[in-house]
C-alpha positions in Angstrom: -30.1 -75.7 119.4 -33.0 -77.6 120.8 -32.9 -81.5 121.2 -35.5 -84.1 121.6 -35.6 -88.0 122.3 -37.6 -90.2 120.0 -39.4 -93.3 121.1 -36.3 -95.3 120.5 -34.4 -93.3 123.1 -32.3 -91.6 120.4 -31.4 -87.9 121.0 -31.8 -85.5 118.0 -30.4 -81.8 117.8 -32.4 -79.3 115.7 -30.2 -76.5 114.6 -31.8 -74.3 111.9 -28.6 -73.2 109.8 -28.3 -72.1 106.2 -27.2 -75.8 105.5 -30.3 -77.0 107.0 -32.7 -74.5 105.1 -31.1 -75.5 101.9 -31.6 -79.2 102.7 -35.0 -78.6 103.5 -35.6 -76.4 100.2 -33.9 -79.1 98.1 -35.8 -82.0 99.6 -39.3 -80.4 100.1 -39.3 -77.3 98.1 -40.1 -75.4 101.1 -38.1 -72.2 101.9 -37.9 -71.8 105.7 -36.6 -68.3 105.3 -39.8 -67.1 103.6 -42.4 -67.8 106.4 -45.1 -65.4 105.3 -44.8 -66.2 101.5 -47.4 -68.3 99.6 -51.2 -68.4 99.2 -51.3 -70.0 102.6 -48.2 -68.7 104.6 -45.7 -71.4 105.4 -46.1 -70.2 109.0 -49.8 -71.2 108.8 -49.1 -74.6 107.0 -46.3 -75.5 109.4 -48.7 -75.0 112.2 -51.9 -76.9 110.6 -50.2 -79.5 108.3 -48.6 -82.2 110.6 -47.0 -84.3 108.0 -45.2 -81.2 106.5 -43.9 -80.3 110.0 -42.6 -83.9 110.4 -41.0 -83.9 107.1 -39.2 -80.4 107.7 -38.1 -81.7 111.0 -36.8 -84.7 109.6 -35.0 -82.8 106.8 -33.3 -80.6 109.5 -31.9 -83.6 111.4 -31.4 -85.8 108.3 -27.7 -85.4 108.7 -27.9 -87.2 112.0 -29.9 -89.8 110.6 -27.3 -91.4 108.4 -28.1 -94.0 105.7 -30.5 -93.2 102.9 -33.8 -92.7 104.3 -36.3 -90.9 101.9 -38.9 -88.1 102.7 -42.4 -88.9 101.1 
């Protein structure tokens, strides 16, 4: 597990579990378990598409965010 602190001083824990992978797949239609799949592999897109990276990170920590915040 890794943690980071946002600009508001909140600490978030990133833990890539099966539940988190399912949440990312359900919210973003991105399969974190297939990094090399796709015309532009997810591994490449994740490193070059900042919005995708932020969406994936938020989907992973979404259960910590509470409320009904939406992606995209």
